[in-house]
C-alpha positions in Angstrom: 0.0 0.0 0.0 2.9 2.3 0.8 4.1 2.0 -2.9 0.8 3.4 -4.2 0.7 6.2 -1.6 4.2 7.2 -2.7 3.1 7.2 -6.3 0.1 9.3 -5.3 2.1 11.9 -3.4 5.0 12.0 -5.8 2.6 12.6 -8.7 1.6 16.0 -7.2 5.2 17.3 -7.2 5.9 15.8 -10.6 2.8 17.3 -12.3 3.3 20.7 -10.5 6.8 20.8 -11.8 5.7 19.8 -15.2 3.0 22.5 -15.3 5.3 25.2 -14.0 7.9 24.2 -16.7 5.2 24.3 -19.4 4.2 27.9 -18.4 7.7 29.2 -17.9 9.4 27.6 -20.8 7.5 28.1 -24.1 8.5 25.7 -26.8 7.1 24.1 -29.9 6.3 20.9 -27.9 4.5 22.7 -25.1 0.8 21.8 -24.5 0.0 24.9 -22.5 1.0 27.3 -25.3 -0.4 25.1 -28.0 -3.8 25.3 -26.2 -3.5 29.1 -26.3 -2.3 29.3 -29.9 -5.0 26.9 -31.2 -7.7 28.8 -29.3 -6.5 32.2 -30.6 -6.5 30.8 -34.1 -10.2 29.7 -33.9 -11.1 32.8 -32.1 -9.7 34.8 -35.0 -11.7 32.7 -37.5 -14.9 33.3 -35.5 -14.2 37.0 -35.8 -13.3 37.0 -39.5 -15.7 34.4 -40.9 -18.5 33.8 -38.4 -21.1 31.3 -39.4 -23.8 32.9 -37.2 -23.1 36.5 -38.0 -25.5 37.9 -35.4 -23.8 35.9 -32.5 -21.5 38.1 -30.4 -17.8 37.5 -30.5 -17.8 37.2 -26.7 -21.0 35.1 -26.8 -22.9 33.9 -23.8 -20.7 32.0 -21.3 -17.5 32.7 -23.4 -15.4 33.4 -20.3 -16.8 30.4 -18.4 -15.8 28.2 -21.3 -12.4 29.8 -21.4 -11.9 28.9 -17.8 -13.1 25.3 -18.5 -10.4 24.9 -21.2 -7.6 25.5 -18.7 -9.3 23.7 -15.8 -10.0 20.5 -17.8 -6.7 20.6 -19.7 -4.4 21.3 -16.7 -5.9 22.3 -13.3 -8.0 19.2 -12.8 -4.9 17.1 -13.3 -3.0 19.2 -10.8 -5.8 19.0 -8.2 -6.4 15.2 -8.2 -6.5 13.5 -11.6 -2.8 13.0 -12.4 -2.1 11.5 -9.0 -5.2 9.3 -9.0 -4.5 8.1 -12.6 -0.9 7.2 -11.8 -2.2 5.0 -9.0 -4.8 3.4 -11.2 -2.3 2.7 -14.0 0.1 1.1 -11.6 -2.7 -0.9 -9.9 -4.0 -2.1 -13.3 -0.6 -3.1 -14.6 0.3 -4.8 -11.3 -3.0 -6.6 -11.3 -2.4 -7.9 -14.9 1.0 -9.0 -13.9 -0.2 -10.8 -10.8 -3.1 -12.6 -12.6 -1.0 -13.6 -15.6 2.1 -14.5 -13.7 4.3 -11.6 -14.7 2.9 -10.5 -18.0 4.1 -7.0 -19.0 1.8 -5.0 -21.2 4.5 -2.7 -22.5 7.1 -5.4 -23.1 4.5 -7.5 -24.9 3.3 -4.7 -27.1 2.1 -6.3 -30.3 2.9 -3.1 -32.2 6.6 -2.9 -31.1 7.9 -3.9 -34.5 5.6 -1.5 -36.4 6.7 1.8 -37.9 5.8 4.7 -35.6 3.5 6.2 -38.2 1.4 3.1 -38.2 1.3 3.0 -34.4 0.0 6.6 -34.4 -2.7 5.8 -36.9 -3.8 2.7 -34.9 -3.7 4.6 -31.7 -5.7 7.5 -33.1 -8.4 5.2 -34.6 -8.7 3.0 -31.5 -8.9 5.9 -29.2 -11.5 7.8 -31.3 -13.6 4.7 -31.7 -13.5 4.0 -27.9 -14.4 7.6 -27.2 -17.3 7.4 -29.6 -18.8 4.5 -27.6 -18.1 6.3 -24.3 -19.9 9.4 -25.7 -22.9 7.2 -26.5 -22.9 5.8 -22.9 -22.9 9.4 -21.6 -26.2 9.9 -23.4 -27.7 6.4 -22.8 -27.4 6.1 -19.0 -29.1 8.8 -17.0 -26.5 8.9 -14.2 -23.8 9.7 -16.8 -26.1 12.0 -18.8 -26.5 14.2 -15.7 -22.7 14.9 -15.8 -22.7 15.3 -19.5 -25.4 18.0 -19.3 -22.6 20.4 -18.4 -21.3 20.1 -21.9 -24.8 20.4 -23.4 -25.6 23.5 -21.3 -23.9 25.5 -24.0 -26.6 27.7 -25.6 -24.4 29.7 -28.0 -21.7 27.6 -29.7 -18.1 28.6 -30.0 -14.6 27.0 -30.0 -14.2 27.2 -26.3 -17.3 25.1 -25.7 -15.1 22.1 -26.7 -13.6 21.7 -23.3 -16.7 22.7 -21.2 -17.5 19.4 -19.5 -17.9 18.1 -16.0 -14.7 16.9 -14.3 -16.3 13.4 -13.9 -16.1 13.0 -17.7 -12.3 13.1 -17.4 -12.6 10.2 -15.0 -15.0 8.2 -17.2 -13.3 8.8 -20.5 -9.7 8.3 -19.3 -10.5 5.2 -17.3 -12.5 3.4 -20.0 -10.2 4.3 -22.9 -7.0 3.4 -21.0 -7.8 -0.3 -20.9 -8.1 -1.0 -24.7 -5.1 1.2 -25.4 -3.0 -0.5 -22.7 -3.9 -3.9 -24.0 -2.5 -2.8 -27.4 0.5 -1.4 -25.6 -0.2 2.1 -27.0 0.8 5.0 -24.8 -1.1 7.5 -26.8 -0.7 10.4 -24.4 3.0 10.4 -25.2 2.3 11.2 -28.9 2.2 15.0 -28.9 1.2 15.4 -32.5 -2.0 13.3 -32.2 -3.0 15.1 -29.0 -2.7 18.5 -30.6 -4.5 17.4 -33.8 -7.5 16.1 -31.8 -7.5 19.3 -29.7 -7.6 21.5 -32.8 -10.3 19.3 -34.4 -12.4 19.5 -31.3 -12.1 23.3 -31.3 -13.1 23.3 -35.0 -16.2 21.1 -34.4 -17.5 23.6 -31.8 -16.5 26.8 -33.5 -18.8 29.4 -35.1 -17.4 28.9 -38.6 -18.4 26.9 -41.7 -15.7 26.1 -44.2 -15.5 24.0 -47.3 -14.4 20.3 -47.1 -11.7 21.1 -49.7 -10.0 23.4 -47.2 -10.1 20.9 -44.4 -9.0 18.2 -46.9 -6.0 20.3 -47.8 -5.2 20.9 -44.1 -5.4 17.2 -43.2 -3.3 16.2 -46.2 -0.8 18.8 -45.2 -0.7 17.4 -41.7 -0.1 13.9 -43.1 2.6 15.3 -45.4 4.4 16.8 -42.4 4.3 13.4 -40.7 5.7 11.6 -43.8 8.4 14.1 -44.6 9.6 14.6 -41.1 9.6 11.0 -39.8 6.6 11.9 -37.6 7.9 13.8 -34.7 10.7 15.8 -36.3 9.4 19.4 -36.5 12.6 20.7 -38.2 11.2 20.7 -41.7 12.5 24.0 -42.7 16.2 23.3 -41.9 16.5 19.8 -43.5 19.0 19.5 -46.3 16.4 18.1 -48.7 14.0 21.0 -48.1 13.0 21.3 -51.8 12.0 17.7 -52.0 10.0 17.8 -48.8 8.4 21.1 -49.9 7.3 19.5 -53.2 5.9 16.5 -51.3 4.0 18.8 -48.9 2.5 21.0 -51.7 1.6 17.9 -53.8 -0.1 16.3 -50.8 -2.1 19.5 -50.0 -3.3 19.7 -53.6 -4.3 16.0 -53.5 -6.1 16.6 -50.3 -8.1 19.5 -51.7 -9.3 17.6 -54.8 -9.3 14.0 -53.7 -10.1 14.1 -50.0 -12.1 17.4 -50.0 -15.4 16.0 -51.3 -15.5 13.4 -48.6 -14.2 15.3 -45.6 -17.5 15.9 -44.0 -18.4 12.2 -44.1 -15.1 11.2 -42.7 -14.4 13.9 -40.1 -16.7 15.7 -37.7 -17.6 19.3 -38.6 -19.4 22.3 -37.1 -22.3 21.7 -39.4 -22.6 18.1 -38.1 -21.8 18.7 -34.5 -24.2 21.6 -34.0 -27.0 18.9 -34.3 -25.5 16.9 -31.5 -26.2 19.9 -29.3 -29.8 20.5 -30.6 -32.5 21.2 -28.1 -35.1 19.4 -30.2 -33.8 16.0 -31.2 -35.2 14.4 -34.4 -38.0 12.0 -33.9 -36.9 8.6 -32.8 -33.5 9.8 -31.6 -34.2 10.0 -27.9 -30.6 9.4 -26.9 -28.9 11.8 -29.3 -27.2 11.9 -32.7 -23.8 12.6 -34.1 -21.6 11.3 -31.3 -18.3 11.6 -33.3 -15.4 13.1 -31.4 -12.9 13.7 -34.3 -14.2 11.2 -36.9 -17.7 11.2 -38.3 -17.5 7.8 -39.9 -18.6 5.9 -36.8 -21.9 7.7 -36.9 -22.5 6.8 -40.5 -21.4 3.2 -39.9 -23.7 2.8 -36.9 -26.6 4.9 -38.2 -26.4 7.6 -35.6 -25.7 10.4 -38.1 -28.3 13.0 -38.7 -28.3 16.5 -40.3 -32.0 17.2 -40.9 -31.2 20.6 -42.4 -28.8 23.5 -42.0 -28.4 23.8 -38.3 -26.8 27.3 -38.1 -29.6 28.9 -36.0 -31.1 25.9 -34.2 -31.8 26.1 -30.5 -29.2 24.4 -28.3 -29.4 22.8 -24.9 -31.9 20.4 -23.4 -35.4 20.6 -21.7 -35.4 22.6 -18.5 -32.0 24.1 -19.2 -33.2 27.3 -17.6 -33.0 25.5 -14.2 -29.4 24.3 -14.8 -26.6 25.9 -12.8 -24.9 28.8 -14.7 -21.6 29.0 -12.9 -18.6 26.7 -12.6 -19.1 25.8 -8.9 -22.7 24.9 -9.4 -21.9 22.8 -12.5 -18.9 21.1 -10.8 -21.2 19.9 -8.0 -24.1 19.0 -10.2 -25.2 15.4 -9.8 -23.1 15.0 -6.7 -25.5 16.6 -4.2 -27.9 13.7 -3.7 
């Protein structure tokens, strides 16, 4: 027991040091400043090309959502989650080892011999699929739905609404998604580039913008090109000796993405036009437990017949019945569903 207590207490100091270093040492691989940069980028797009032109730039609950972004991305881990999750991971791995007589998940990783790019793709697909199912559970079971109401209490959509969710969702998502990823031996949280990609796409899904699939197709293709030309995690594209070749590959991939991928982007990936319907106040008939559960990818909704875009949803009402009785401040929302 002393081992796990040490893990719990040491995690506080370790995460506090990590967070302090993130804030005081800006770098290209720094989550704290990437969150700021990505958020400012979508904030600028909402100002320049708003989809709902009558919606205020500083919409209803904008600052509440801004706080949620930093709370759920960093502060919750500092308060309790990082320490608790370290204990859970060690307990889980020790339990597997005890039951199986010494089996080591990481050492037995079936993907060890695979190229890193393929591990990233598998990790991304598995995680997104698992999250899609977890998201469905949040809507299907009333106890979980009461927590998920915090996210659906958004009445005017914008990029910052992406990370407005009850702290218990962190616990539910991270616990349930850890097990299948661990069984594959995938430490996805170590893969910076995937984490930032899903952060940016989540901001995009919730943002007050509407852009062509050709543009997002070019962006995704450019992202893939950077991975291919830089051996995944090498961000020094501009100083490589074969800069011309890599630049040609990058431009070619972007053009290919625009024309080949563009027409299918909104069937493959989630989008503001699709996700707005996930937040609709009035669900389509026969869809009691919700629609459009995709996190980053939309394909799961089309495969499992949970996709629905009845018409352009730009000005639809958002929320849920009796939303006017729901807490409107962080403390009230953080305590919601825990008072009984």
